[in-house]
N, C-alpha and C positions, 0 to 999 in steps of 0.2 A: 575486343573481348575475346578471350580464349575459348576454344571449343570445350575445354574442361569446365569452364565457368557456366557455359550454356547447358551442359549435360548434368551438372551436379551443383545446382545453386545452393543446396544445403551445406556445402563444404565451405562456403564463404565465412571468413572470420568476422564476427561482430565487433564493431568498434566499441571501445570501452566508453562507459558513461562519462559525460563531462564531470570533472572533479567536483564542481559546485552542486550538481544534481546528485551525484553519489553521496556527498556529505549531507545534503538535505534529506534524502531518502533514509539514510542511516539514522539521522537525528529524529525523523518521524517515527521510525520503528521503535527507537529507544524511548521516545516520549509516550508512546502507547503503553509500553511495558512498565514505565515508571510513573504513569499517571501525571505527567509533567504538563500542567495547565499552561504555563508560560510558553513552552516550546510548541505545544499544540496551537495556541493562539497565533504564534508567529508563522508556523508552517502551513496552516490550513487557511485557504482563501475565505474571505467574508461571505462570498456567494457559493460556497461549497455545497455539494449535494452528494449524499450517499444513498444508494439503494442497497439495503442490508440483506443478509441471508434469508430473512423472512419476507423479502419483497417490499418492505416498508421504506418510505423515503424520509431521510433525516437531513437536518441542516447542521451547520458548524456547531451551534450552541448545544444541540442534542448529542452530537458525537463527543464533544469535550465533556459534557456532563456524564456521559456513560463511562468514560475512561477515568474520571476523577471521583466517581461515586464511592462513598464509604462502603467497604465490603467487597469492592471489585479489585481484582489483581490479575493481570495477564502475565503468564509465565514467558520468559524469553523464548523466541521462536526462530526457526530457520525457514527461509523461503526456498522451496524446492521447485524445480522446473521453471526457473525465472524467465519472465518475458520482459525484454527491455527494448523499446522502440523510441528513438529520439527523432523528432520531426521539427527541426528548428527550435522554436521557443515553446514547443509542446512535447511531452514525453508520456509514454504509456509504460508503466512499471507494474508487474504483477507476478503471479505464480500460484503455487499451491502451498498451503500452510496447515500444519497440524497444530491447532490452538488448544492450549490448556490453561487453566487458571481457576480462580475462585470468584463466585458471584453470590453475594448475600450469604456467605458461609458455606456454600455448596460448591464442590468441585465440578468443573465441566471439562469436556473434551469434544472437539469437533474438528473436522477437516473442511477447509474452504478453498475455493479458487477465487482470486480477486484480481482486479486491475485498478490501479490508481492513475488518474490522469493529472499530470503536472503541467503547470504553465509558468513560464518565466515572466514575471510582472515587476516592473521597476527594478530590474536586475536581480530579483530574488525568485527562486523556485518555490511554488506553493501548490499544494494539492487542491484541485478544483472539483474533482468528481471521483467517486469510487463506486465500484459495483462488486458485490460479494455474492457468491453462489455456494451454498452448502453442498458438500460431496457426501453421498450416502456411504456409510461404513458397511463393508462386506459382512 
């Protein structure tokens, strides 16, 4: 190990995500925006758990129901300050998102920090756990 690496570990270049994980994460984001029930069913593990921004615990069925509910539409979003940690068959993907959209005819806007825990099961990446924290607006 070089002295530079010891003194400046933050300068290390992060390895790119495995292609199949990157594709699954992109598909998951698109499924949320498009309210795509089939894609959400495929990408979210049956034993999925979400701790949402209100501190409530939700399961896969509730997550999907929320995204496909009539009157709900999430606008496309960009993940800022991304966090990407791959640990074998487990990965932590997260960041900060300014979320906007419509819920029951009312516009909403909020900022959240989130982490999705992905697990490779039977050769496929699936989201198994998510934690969302609302960020107070200044």
